[in-house]
N, CA, C and O atoms as a GROMACS GRO file, in nm:
protein
  580
    1MET      N    1  13.660   7.271   6.811
    1MET     CA    2  13.564   7.387   6.785
    1MET      C    3  13.478   7.357   6.659
    1MET      O    4  13.530   7.336   6.550
    2GLN      N    5  13.316   7.357   6.686
    2GLN     CA    6  13.239   7.334   6.562
    2GLN      C    7  13.209   7.441   6.474
    2GLN      O    8  13.198   7.550   6.530
    3PRO      N    9  13.192   7.439   6.348
    3PRO     CA   10  13.196   7.564   6.277
    3PRO      C   11  13.019   7.631   6.293
    3PRO      O   12  12.923   7.561   6.262
    4GLN      N   13  13.003   7.772   6.347
    4GLN     CA   14  12.903   7.812   6.338
    4GLN      C   15  12.789   7.755   6.170
    4GLN      O   16  12.819   7.728   6.054
    5GLN      N   17  12.651   7.762   6.251
    5GLN     CA   18  12.596   7.728   6.113
    5GLN      C   19  12.534   7.897   6.102
    5GLN      O   20  12.523   7.985   6.188
    6PRO      N   21  12.509   7.894   5.980
    6PRO     CA   22  12.445   8.019   5.923
    6PRO      C   23  12.322   8.062   5.987
    6PRO      O   24  12.215   8.003   5.971
    7ARG      N   25  12.337   8.176   6.069
    7ARG     CA   26  12.169   8.236   6.078
    7ARG      C   27  12.076   8.223   6.010
    7ARG      O   28  12.103   8.290   5.910
    8LYS      N   29  11.981   8.180   5.999
    8LYS     CA   30  11.853   8.197   5.938
    8LYS      C   31  11.833   8.357   5.891
    8LYS      O   32  11.872   8.449   5.964
    9ARG      N   33  11.779   8.377   5.784
    9ARG     CA   34  11.717   8.549   5.798
    9ARG      C   35  11.580   8.529   5.778
    9ARG      O   36  11.532   8.429   5.726
   10THR      N   37  11.517   8.628   5.820
   10THR     CA   38  11.374   8.648   5.832
   10THR      C   39  11.346   8.730   5.676
   10THR      O   40  11.420   8.818   5.634
   11ASN      N   41  11.246   8.689   5.616
   11ASN     CA   42  11.195   8.693   5.525
   11ASN      C   43  11.169   8.856   5.539
   11ASN      O   44  11.076   8.897   5.608
   12PRO      N   45  11.267   8.951   5.463
   12PRO     CA   46  11.232   9.127   5.461
   12PRO      C   47  11.060   9.138   5.430
   12PRO      O   48  10.974   9.194   5.499
   13PHE      N   49  11.043   9.064   5.301
   13PHE     CA   50  10.890   9.099   5.262
   13PHE      C   51  10.804   9.091   5.399
   13PHE      O   52  10.740   9.186   5.444
   14LEU      N   53  10.814   8.944   5.465
   14LEU     CA   54  10.708   8.935   5.562
   14LEU      C   55  10.713   9.025   5.693
   14LEU      O   56  10.622   9.043   5.774
   15VAL      N   57  10.807   9.065   5.695
   15VAL     CA   58  10.841   9.156   5.810
   15VAL      C   59  10.754   9.331   5.761
   15VAL      O   60  10.698   9.413   5.832
   16VAL      N   61  10.772   9.329   5.660
   16VAL     CA   62  10.741   9.443   5.548
   16VAL      C   63  10.552   9.440   5.610
   16VAL      O   64  10.491   9.522   5.679
   17ALA      N   65  10.504   9.295   5.542
   17ALA     CA   66  10.352   9.295   5.518
   17ALA      C   67  10.324   9.310   5.696
   17ALA      O   68  10.236   9.392   5.724
   18VAL      N   69  10.373   9.258   5.783
   18VAL     CA   70  10.336   9.252   5.903
   18VAL      C   71  10.357   9.397   5.978
   18VAL      O   72  10.285   9.400   6.077
   19VAL      N   73  10.416   9.490   5.965
   19VAL     CA   74  10.435   9.616   5.990
   19VAL      C   75  10.323   9.681   5.917
   19VAL      O   76  10.246   9.745   5.989
   20LEU      N   77  10.299   9.679   5.807
   20LEU     CA   78  10.188   9.740   5.721
   20LEU      C   79  10.068   9.704   5.773
   20LEU      O   80   9.986   9.789   5.805
   21GLY      N   81  10.048   9.582   5.785
   21GLY     CA   82   9.903   9.537   5.865
   21GLY      C   83   9.885   9.600   5.990
   21GLY      O   84   9.786   9.659   6.032
   22GLY      N   85   9.996   9.581   6.044
   22GLY     CA   86   9.947   9.654   6.206
   22GLY      C   87   9.931   9.790   6.215
   22GLY      O   88   9.857   9.848   6.295
   23VAL      N   89  10.022   9.856   6.108
   23VAL     CA   90   9.993  10.005   6.100
   23VAL      C   91   9.837  10.051   6.011
   23VAL      O   92   9.765  10.151   6.008
   24VAL      N   93   9.838   9.956   5.966
   24VAL     CA   94   9.653   9.996   5.881
   24VAL      C   95   9.551   9.927   5.935
   24VAL      O   96   9.437   9.939   5.890
   25ALA      N   97   9.586   9.828   6.063
   25ALA     CA   98   9.464   9.794   6.140
   25ALA      C   99   9.482   9.883   6.255
   25ALA      O  100   9.386   9.880   6.331
   26LEU      N  101   9.583   9.964   6.292
   26LEU     CA  102   9.568  10.095   6.406
   26LEU      C  103   9.509  10.188   6.341
   26LEU      O  104   9.402  10.227   6.389
   27CYS      N  105   9.544  10.235   6.249
   27CYS     CA  106   9.487  10.347   6.182
   27CYS      C  107   9.313  10.339   6.174
   27CYS      O  108   9.232  10.429   6.194
   28LEU      N  109   9.292  10.207   6.141
   28LEU     CA  110   9.160  10.167   6.092
   28LEU      C  111   9.066  10.186   6.215
   28LEU      O  112   8.951  10.228   6.199
   29GLY      N  113   9.124  10.148   6.359
   29GLY     CA  114   9.099  10.169   6.496
   29GLY      C  115   9.073  10.286   6.536
   29GLY      O  116   8.966  10.309   6.592
   30ILE      N  117   9.175  10.392   6.514
   30ILE     CA  118   9.193  10.506   6.537
   30ILE      C  119   9.065  10.603   6.477
   30ILE      O  120   9.000  10.684   6.543
   31GLY      N  121   9.050  10.567   6.331
   31GLY     CA  122   9.013  10.612   6.236
   31GLY      C  123   8.823  10.612   6.290
   31GLY      O  124   8.744  10.706   6.278
   32VAL      N  125   8.803  10.512   6.334
   32VAL     CA  126   8.683  10.479   6.387
   32VAL      C  127   8.648  10.527   6.512
   32VAL      O  128   8.543  10.584   6.541
   33VAL      N  129   8.750  10.499   6.593
   33VAL     CA  130   8.711  10.550   6.736
   33VAL      C  131   8.724  10.710   6.782
   33VAL      O  132   8.698  10.749   6.897
   34GLY      N  133   8.763  10.785   6.687
   34GLY     CA  134   8.795  10.904   6.651
   34GLY      C  135   8.637  10.962   6.574
   34GLY      O  136   8.575  11.061   6.615
   35SER      N  137   8.596  10.882   6.463
   35SER     CA  138   8.471  10.947   6.419
   35SER      C  139   8.367  10.917   6.552
   35SER      O  140   8.273  10.996   6.548
   36LEU      N  141   8.361  10.831   6.659
   36LEU     CA  142   8.242  10.841   6.704
   36LEU      C  143   8.332  10.936   6.856
   36LEU      O  144   8.329  10.894   6.972
   37LEU      N  145   8.377  11.017   6.828
   37LEU     CA  146   8.387  11.098   6.940
   37LEU      C  147   8.290  11.275   6.899
   37LEU      O  148   8.315  11.355   6.810
   38SER      N  149   8.196  11.279   6.991
   38SER     CA  150   8.192  11.429   6.961
   38SER      C  151   8.173  11.490   7.097
   38SER      O  152   8.233  11.450   7.197
   39ASP      N  153   8.091  11.583   7.094
   39ASP     CA  154   8.100  11.636   7.212
   39ASP      C  155   8.087  11.553   7.367
   39ASP      O  156   7.991  11.490   7.412
   40ASP      N  157   8.182  11.572   7.409
   40ASP     CA  158   8.176  11.491   7.530
   40ASP      C  159   8.143  11.560   7.685
   40ASP      O  160   8.177  11.514   7.794
   41GLU      N  161   8.069  11.682   7.658
   41GLU     CA  162   8.012  11.746   7.758
   41GLU      C  163   7.909  11.719   7.790
   41GLU      O  164   7.854  11.736   7.899
   42ALA      N  165   7.861  11.660   7.669
   42ALA     CA  166   7.679  11.629   7.662
   42ALA      C  167   7.659  11.549   7.756
   42ALA      O  168   7.763  11.498   7.799
   43PRO      N  169   7.546  11.512   7.817
   43PRO     CA  170   7.465  11.445   7.910
   43PRO      C  171   7.475  11.304   7.827
   43PRO      O  172   7.478  11.307   7.704
   44PRO      N  173   7.481  11.192   7.893
   44PRO     CA  174   7.471  11.040   7.837
   44PRO      C  175   7.305  11.032   7.802
   44PRO      O  176   7.210  11.065   7.872
   45VAL      N  177   7.308  10.981   7.679
   45VAL     CA  178   7.155  10.942   7.632
   45VAL      C  179   7.064  10.877   7.722
   45VAL      O  180   6.941  10.874   7.714
   46ALA      N  181   7.129  10.832   7.797
   46ALA     CA  182   7.018  10.740   7.923
   46ALA      C  183   6.977  10.801   8.030
   46ALA      O  184   6.899  10.755   8.113
   47ALA      N  185   7.038  10.926   8.033
   47ALA     CA  186   7.015  11.017   8.150
   47ALA      C  187   6.909  11.124   8.076
   47ALA      O  188   6.855  11.209   8.147
   48THR      N  189   6.883  11.119   7.940
   48THR     CA  190   6.779  11.217   7.882
   48THR      C  191   6.664  11.189   7.821
   48THR      O  192   6.566  11.260   7.800
   49GLN      N  193   6.689  11.057   7.789
   49GLN     CA  194   6.601  10.966   7.661
   49GLN      C  195   6.564  10.842   7.738
   49GLN      O  196   6.617  10.787   7.834
   50GLN      N  197   6.435  10.810   7.654
   50GLN     CA  198   6.393  10.662   7.722
   50GLN      C  199   6.368  10.575   7.588
   50GLN      O  200   6.280  10.616   7.512
   51ALA      N  201   6.429  10.476   7.557
   51ALA     CA  202   6.386  10.399   7.487
   51ALA      C  203   6.246  10.340   7.451
   51ALA      O  204   6.165  10.325   7.543
   52THR      N  205   6.217  10.310   7.338
   52THR     CA  206   6.116  10.203   7.360
   52THR      C  207   6.103  10.073   7.256
   52THR      O  208   6.107  10.082   7.133
   53PRO      N  209   6.087   9.962   7.327
   53PRO     CA  210   6.119   9.859   7.244
   53PRO      C  211   6.101   9.860   7.099
   53PRO      O  212   5.985   9.869   7.059
   54GLN      N  213   6.172   9.854   7.035
   54GLN     CA  214   6.172   9.850   6.856
   54GLN      C  215   6.248   9.743   6.814
   54GLN      O  216   6.357   9.757   6.870
   55THR      N  217   6.249   9.628   6.734
   55THR     CA  218   6.321   9.556   6.702
   55THR      C  219   6.318   9.606   6.552
   55THR      O  220   6.218   9.623   6.483
   56PRO      N  221   6.503   9.634   6.503
   56PRO     CA  222   6.450   9.621   6.347
   56PRO      C  223   6.420   9.520   6.275
   56PRO      O  224   6.449   9.406   6.309
   57THR      N  225   6.350   9.552   6.154
   57THR     CA  226   6.356   9.480   6.016
   57THR      C  227   6.443   9.368   5.982
   57THR      O  228   6.404   9.256   5.950
   58ASP      N  229   6.570   9.409   5.992
   58ASP     CA  230   6.724   9.370   5.954
   58ASP      C  231   6.797   9.376   6.066
   58ASP      O  232   6.843   9.485   6.101
   59PRO      N  233   6.816   9.280   6.127
   59PRO     CA  234   6.937   9.307   6.258
   59PRO      C  235   7.083   9.378   6.198
   59PRO      O  236   7.174   9.428   6.265
   60SER      N  237   7.077   9.368   6.074
   60SER     CA  238   7.263   9.425   6.083
   60SER      C  239   7.202   9.586   6.093
   60SER      O  240   7.285   9.672   6.118
   61LYS      N  241   7.079   9.622   6.075
   61LYS     CA  242   7.065   9.793   6.084
   61LYS      C  243   7.034   9.804   6.262
   61LYS      O  244   6.992   9.729   6.350
   62LEU      N  245   7.089   9.960   6.248
   62LEU     CA  246   7.061   9.970   6.394
   62LEU      C  247   6.959  10.022   6.450
   62LEU      O  248   6.909  10.127   6.410
   63ASP      N  249   6.904   9.936   6.574
   63ASP     CA  250   6.765   9.968   6.633
   63ASP      C  251   6.791  10.085   6.744
   63ASP      O  252   6.906  10.116   6.773
   64GLU      N  253   6.697  10.138   6.796
   64GLU     CA  254   6.686  10.250   6.893
   64GLU      C  255   6.781  10.195   7.014
   64GLU      O  256   6.851  10.292   7.041
   65ALA      N  257   6.811  10.101   7.088
   65ALA     CA  258   6.843  10.043   7.170
   65ALA      C  259   7.011  10.110   7.155
   65ALA      O  260   7.070  10.201   7.213
   66GLY      N  261   7.052  10.009   7.042
   66GLY     CA  262   7.171  10.029   6.972
   66GLY      C  263   7.243  10.166   6.945
   66GLY      O  264   7.364  10.187   6.944
   67ASN      N  265   7.130  10.262   6.919
   67ASN     CA  266   7.171  10.414   6.905
   67ASN      C  267   7.232  10.464   7.027
   67ASN      O  268   7.341  10.516   7.048
   68PHE      N  269   7.134  10.434   7.102
   68PHE     CA  270   7.165  10.511   7.218
   68PHE      C  271   7.266  10.428   7.273
   68PHE      O  272   7.247  10.469   7.388
   69ALA      N  273   7.353  10.351   7.286
   69ALA     CA  274   7.438  10.276   7.361
   69ALA      C  275   7.572  10.290   7.235
   69ALA      O  276   7.686  10.258   7.266
   70CYS      N  277   7.549  10.324   7.141
   70CYS     CA  278   7.674  10.360   7.037
   70CYS      C  279   7.710  10.561   7.094
   70CYS      O  280   7.822  10.609   7.106
   71THR      N  281   7.560  10.646   7.121
   71THR     CA  282   7.570  10.768   7.122
   71THR      C  283   7.650  10.786   7.255
   71THR      O  284   7.742  10.866   7.268
   72ASP      N  285   7.595  10.687   7.366
   72ASP     CA  286   7.646  10.678   7.478
   72ASP      C  287   7.836  10.678   7.504
   72ASP      O  288   7.911  10.743   7.577
   73PHE      N  289   7.849  10.602   7.434
   73PHE     CA  290   7.970  10.536   7.400
   73PHE      C  291   8.049  10.631   7.356
   73PHE      O  292   8.151  10.656   7.420
   74ALA      N  293   8.018  10.705   7.234
   74ALA     CA  294   8.101  10.797   7.177
   74ALA      C  295   8.118  10.922   7.257
   74ALA      O  296   8.222  10.986   7.240
   75LYS      N  297   8.025  10.969   7.348
   75LYS     CA  298   8.002  11.081   7.445
   75LYS      C  299   8.095  11.054   7.538
   75LYS      O  300   8.156  11.155   7.572
   76GLY      N  301   8.137  10.929   7.605
   76GLY     CA  302   8.187  10.901   7.693
   76GLY      C  303   8.334  10.849   7.692
   76GLY      O  304   8.412  10.882   7.781
   77TYR      N  305   8.368  10.772   7.595
   77TYR     CA  306   8.484  10.727   7.533
   77TYR      C  307   8.624  10.825   7.569
   77TYR      O  308   8.726  10.776   7.616
   78LYS      N  309   8.614  10.912   7.550
   78LYS     CA  310   8.747  11.022   7.574
   78LYS      C  311   8.775  11.048   7.702
   78LYS      O  312   8.890  11.071   7.739
   79ALA      N  313   8.652  11.047   7.797
   79ALA     CA  314   8.700  11.090   7.931
   79ALA      C  315   8.698  10.968   7.963
   79ALA      O  316   8.678  10.984   8.083
   80ALA      N  317   8.704  10.854   7.950
   80ALA     CA  318   8.711  10.710   8.020
   80ALA      C  319   8.839  10.666   8.018
   80ALA      O  320   8.871  10.567   7.951
   81GLN      N  321   8.938  10.744   8.103
   81GLN     CA  322   9.066  10.684   8.128
   81GLN      C  323   9.137  10.642   8.211
   81GLN      O  324   9.258  10.622   8.194
   82THR      N  325   9.052  10.614   8.351
   82THR     CA  326   9.054  10.516   8.459
   82THR      C  327   8.989  10.409   8.433
   82THR      O  328   8.888  10.402   8.363
   83ARG      N  329   9.049  10.316   8.490
   83ARG     CA  330   8.951  10.192   8.532
   83ARG      C  331   8.817  10.205   8.560
   83ARG      O  332   8.729  10.160   8.487
   84GLN      N  333   8.789  10.290   8.710
   84GLN     CA  334   8.656  10.320   8.712
   84GLN      C  335   8.583  10.400   8.584
   84GLN      O  336   8.470  10.368   8.547
   85ALA      N  337   8.662  10.509   8.521
   85ALA     CA  338   8.577  10.544   8.431
   85ALA      C  339   8.527  10.477   8.335
   85ALA      O  340   8.416  10.509   8.294
   86ARG      N  341   8.605  10.354   8.272
   86ARG     CA  342   8.533  10.281   8.196
   86ARG      C  343   8.456  10.162   8.254
   86ARG      O  344   8.388  10.097   8.175
   87ALA      N  345   8.459  10.133   8.363
   87ALA     CA  346   8.380  10.038   8.415
   87ALA      C  347   8.197  10.129   8.382
   87ALA      O  348   8.087  10.108   8.331
   88ASP      N  349   8.271  10.230   8.453
   88ASP     CA  350   8.099  10.300   8.436
   88ASP      C  351   8.069  10.339   8.301
   88ASP      O  352   7.950  10.343   8.270
   89LEU      N  353   8.165  10.372   8.205
   89LEU     CA  354   8.084  10.378   8.075
   89LEU      C  355   8.035  10.244   8.026
   89LEU      O  356   7.929  10.222   7.968
   90ALA      N  357   8.136  10.156   8.060
   90ALA     CA  358   8.057   9.993   8.005
   90ALA      C  359   7.943   9.986   8.057
   90ALA      O  360   7.842   9.963   7.990
   91ASP      N  361   7.942  10.009   8.221
   91ASP     CA  362   7.770   9.981   8.251
   91ASP      C  363   7.667  10.087   8.194
   91ASP      O  364   7.545  10.072   8.187
   92THR      N  365   7.741  10.200   8.154
   92THR     CA  366   7.617  10.270   8.073
   92THR      C  367   7.559  10.239   7.935
   92THR      O  368   7.441  10.250   7.903
   93VAL      N  369   7.662  10.197   7.859
   93VAL     CA  370   7.661  10.132   7.745
   93VAL      C  371   7.563   9.996   7.709
   93VAL      O  372   7.481   9.977   7.620
   94ASN      N  373   7.622   9.894   7.845
   94ASN     CA  374   7.564   9.771   7.831
   94ASN      C  375   7.376   9.838   7.873
   94ASN      O  376   7.285   9.780   7.815
   95LYS      N  377   7.353   9.910   7.933
   95LYS     CA  378   7.213   9.919   7.985
   95LYS      C  379   7.149   9.914   7.841
   95LYS      O  380   7.042   9.859   7.820
   96TRP      N  381   7.219   9.972   7.750
   96TRP     CA  382   7.118   9.981   7.631
   96TRP      C  383   7.132   9.880   7.541
   96TRP      O  384   7.039   9.823   7.486
   97ALA      N  385   7.287   9.849   7.521
   97ALA     CA  386   7.288   9.757   7.440
   97ALA      C  387   7.266   9.570   7.489
   97ALA      O  388   7.300   9.473   7.421
   98SER      N  389   7.216   9.571   7.592
   98SER     CA  390   7.195   9.454   7.604
   98SER      C  391   7.058   9.427   7.556
   98SER      O  392   7.025   9.312   7.528
   99SER      N  393   6.963   9.543   7.545
   99SER     CA  394   6.832   9.530   7.483
   99SER      C  395   6.821   9.543   7.325
   99SER      O  396   6.720   9.526   7.256
  100SER      N  397   6.947   9.575   7.286
  100SER     CA  398   6.934   9.597   7.152
  100SER      C  399   6.953   9.437   7.046
  100SER      O  400   7.014   9.333   7.070
  101GLU      N  401   6.886   9.470   6.949
  101GLU     CA  402   6.875   9.347   6.875
  101GLU      C  403   6.922   9.378   6.704
  101GLU      O  404   6.869   9.350   6.596
  102THR      N  405   7.038   9.443   6.738
  102THR     CA  406   7.139   9.445   6.601
  102THR      C  407   7.253   9.389   6.637
  102THR      O  408   7.320   9.398   6.740
  103ASP      N  409   7.268   9.322   6.525
  103ASP     CA  410   7.421   9.232   6.538
  103ASP      C  411   7.503   9.295   6.583
  103ASP      O  412   7.517   9.416   6.564
  104ARG      N  413   7.580   9.214   6.660
  104ARG     CA  414   7.710   9.258   6.719
  104ARG      C  415   7.731   9.334   6.848
  104ARG      O  416   7.812   9.315   6.939
  105ILE      N  417   7.611   9.448   6.830
  105ILE     CA  418   7.592   9.509   6.936
  105ILE      C  419   7.619   9.503   7.100
  105ILE      O  420   7.698   9.552   7.180
  106ALA      N  421   7.511   9.420   7.101
  106ALA     CA  422   7.495   9.338   7.270
  106ALA      C  423   7.649   9.277   7.310
  106ALA      O  424   7.705   9.288   7.419
  107ASP      N  425   7.688   9.223   7.212
  107ASP     CA  426   7.818   9.108   7.228
  107ASP      C  427   7.933   9.205   7.221
  107ASP      O  428   8.040   9.171   7.271
  108ALA      N  429   7.923   9.293   7.179
  108ALA     CA  430   8.069   9.389   7.147
  108ALA      C  431   8.042   9.483   7.306
  108ALA      O  432   8.142   9.538   7.353
  109ALA      N  433   7.957   9.492   7.354
  109ALA     CA  434   7.956   9.606   7.477
  109ALA      C  435   7.980   9.488   7.579
  109ALA      O  436   8.075   9.497   7.656
  110SER      N  437   7.918   9.407   7.580
  110SER     CA  438   7.953   9.264   7.675
  110SER      C  439   8.081   9.257   7.680
  110SER      O  440   8.106   9.230   7.797
  111LYS      N  441   8.208   9.268   7.605
  111LYS     CA  442   8.314   9.294   7.574
  111LYS      C  443   8.396   9.390   7.659
  111LYS      O  444   8.490   9.354   7.731
  112LEU      N  445   8.341   9.545   7.642
  112LEU     CA  446   8.365   9.670   7.687
  112LEU      C  447   8.377   9.650   7.841
  112LEU      O  448   8.471   9.694   7.908
  113GLY      N  449   8.233   9.551   7.908
  113GLY     CA  450   8.216   9.576   8.013
  113GLY      C  451   8.373   9.488   8.076
  113GLY      O  452   8.458   9.540   8.148
  114ARG      N  453   8.375   9.342   8.022
  114ARG     CA  454   8.483   9.239   8.083
  114ARG      C  455   8.601   9.325   8.106
  114ARG      O  456   8.666   9.320   8.210
  115THR      N  457   8.633   9.418   7.990
  115THR     CA  458   8.795   9.435   7.981
  115THR      C  459   8.769   9.571   8.013
  115THR      O  460   8.819   9.642   7.926
  116ALA      N  461   8.704   9.645   8.111
  116ALA     CA  462   8.670   9.777   8.143
  116ALA      C  463   8.816   9.799   8.265
  116ALA      O  464   8.900   9.888   8.255
  117GLU      N  465   8.813   9.711   8.354
  117GLU     CA  466   8.940   9.704   8.421
  117GLU      C  467   9.079   9.647   8.401
  117GLU      O  468   9.173   9.660   8.479
  118SER      N  469   9.078   9.575   8.279
  118SER     CA  470   9.199   9.508   8.210
  118SER      C  471   9.280   9.615   8.188
  118SER      O  472   9.271   9.728   8.236
  119SER      N  473   9.387   9.554   8.088
  119SER     CA  474   9.488   9.651   8.066
  119SER      C  475   9.449   9.767   7.941
  119SER      O  476   9.363   9.747   7.856
  120THR      N  477   9.503   9.846   7.948
  120THR     CA  478   9.428   9.969   7.861
  120THR      C  479   9.430   9.889   7.713
  120THR      O  480   9.339   9.881   7.631
  121ASP      N  481   9.555   9.836   7.706
  121ASP     CA  482   9.540   9.785   7.540
  121ASP      C  483   9.391   9.666   7.534
  121ASP      O  484   9.320   9.673   7.434
  122ALA      N  485   9.365   9.598   7.609
  122ALA     CA  486   9.242   9.522   7.612
  122ALA      C  487   9.123   9.606   7.618
  122ALA      O  488   9.016   9.571   7.569
  123TRP      N  489   9.139   9.703   7.671
  123TRP     CA  490   8.980   9.814   7.666
  123TRP      C  491   8.997   9.814   7.513
  123TRP      O  492   8.938   9.745   7.430
  124THR      N  493   9.121   9.941   7.489
  124THR     CA  494   9.110   9.966   7.346
  124THR      C  495   9.059   9.910   7.255
  124THR      O  496   8.976   9.957   7.178
  125LEU      N  497   9.122   9.756   7.254
  125LEU     CA  498   9.067   9.676   7.113
  125LEU      C  499   8.904   9.655   7.167
  125LEU      O  500   8.822   9.646   7.076
  126ALA      N  501   8.863   9.649   7.280
  126ALA     CA  502   8.718   9.637   7.276
  126ALA      C  503   8.658   9.716   7.264
  126ALA      O  504   8.541   9.695   7.232
  127ALA      N  505   8.703   9.845   7.282
  127ALA     CA  506   8.645   9.975   7.252
  127ALA      C  507   8.643   9.981   7.085
  127ALA      O  508   8.538  10.029   7.041
  128ASP      N  509   8.717   9.950   7.009
  128ASP     CA  510   8.792   9.955   6.856
  128ASP      C  511   8.649   9.858   6.792
  128ASP      O  512   8.576   9.890   6.698
  129SER      N  513   8.641   9.732   6.882
  129SER     CA  514   8.544   9.606   6.825
  129SER      C  515   8.383   9.711   6.865
  129SER      O  516   8.287   9.697   6.789
  130PHE      N  517   8.374   9.783   6.954
  130PHE     CA  518   8.246   9.848   6.962
  130PHE      C  519   8.223   9.928   6.870
  130PHE      O  520   8.112   9.938   6.819
  131ALA      N  521   8.298   9.979   6.845
  131ALA     CA  522   8.275  10.122   6.745
  131ALA      C  523   8.220  10.055   6.596
  131ALA      O  524   8.120  10.073   6.528
  132VAL      N  525   8.342   9.970   6.585
  132VAL     CA  526   8.333   9.879   6.452
  132VAL      C  527   8.194   9.864   6.431
  132VAL      O  528   8.139   9.897   6.325
  133ALA      N  529   8.114   9.800   6.561
  133ALA     CA  530   7.961   9.733   6.541
  133ALA      C  531   7.869   9.807   6.535
  133ALA      O  532   7.755   9.773   6.504
  134CYS      N  533   7.916   9.948   6.571
  134CYS     CA  534   7.813  10.069   6.577
  134CYS      C  535   7.825  10.147   6.450
  134CYS      O  536   7.725  10.207   6.410
  135THR      N  537   7.934  10.152   6.383
  135THR     CA  538   7.956  10.238   6.228
  135THR      C  539   7.883  10.112   6.163
  135THR      O  540   7.767  10.131   6.130
  136ASP      N  541   7.938   9.984   6.141
  136ASP     CA  542   7.893   9.864   6.038
  136ASP      C  543   7.725   9.842   6.049
  136ASP      O  544   7.665   9.783   5.959
  137ALA      N  545   7.639   9.906   6.196
  137ALA     CA  546   7.515   9.903   6.184
  137ALA      C  547   7.436  10.021   6.102
  137ALA      O  548   7.330  10.016   6.040
  138GLY      N  549   7.542  10.145   6.131
  138GLY     CA  550   7.483  10.273   6.039
  138GLY      C  551   7.504  10.371   6.147
  138GLY      O  552   7.499  10.488   6.108
  139TRP      N  553   7.520  10.359   6.237
  139TRP     CA  554   7.587  10.481   6.352
  139TRP      C  555   7.614  10.592   6.313
  139TRP      O  556   7.590  10.570   6.194
  140SER      N  557   7.643  10.687   6.316
  140SER     CA  558   7.734  10.798   6.286
  140SER      C  559   7.706  10.920   6.407
  140SER      O  560   7.608  10.944   6.478
  141ALA      N  561   7.826  10.977   6.396
  141ALA     CA  562   7.833  11.109   6.491
  141ALA      C  563   7.680  11.166   6.416
  141ALA      O  564   7.586  11.167   6.496
  142ASP      N  565   7.654  11.200   6.308
  142ASP     CA  566   7.612  11.312   6.231
  142ASP      C  567   7.439  11.285   6.274
  142ASP      O  568   7.357  11.373   6.301
  143THR      N  569   7.419  11.159   6.271
  143THR     CA  570   7.284  11.102   6.311
  143THR      C  571   7.288  11.018   6.434
  143THR      O  572   7.242  10.905   6.445
  144ALA      N  573   7.362  11.104   6.547
  144ALA     CA  574   7.315  11.076   6.701
  144ALA      C  575   7.218  11.132   6.737
  144ALA      O  576   7.197  11.242   6.686
  145GLU      N  577   7.134  11.088   6.824
  145GLU     CA  578   7.025  11.164   6.858
  145GLU      C  579   7.081  11.205   7.031
  145GLU      O  580   7.010  11.276   7.104
   0.00000   0.00000   0.00000
């Protein structure tokens, strides 16, 4: 019988760092999505307003199409619980986002569309990414049209 090799121990500091990093990322994602949620009973912006072509002088700042996309996303996110509802929301958001020249808005909206019928985890990550793109560009529920 051969002697047993001692088990390698996982560095407890590494475990704590990974767990804390995950908790921070989750809290940030929830906070961003939560800040985008507003009165979900209001009709989508796309149904009530028309965007005029507008190119921001600074692509890191939110243009009108990006603002409409972010606002529609915020109003519809909470209700988008099924794959079909997520696909419908992604379509609405992409109608505006595809014409936005604001950094990351069109790309993040495209990811929403690709993950709408995927797992809830994939959708949530794409939704968090879109929400961050909106807030980074200056969108907030207080200034939503």
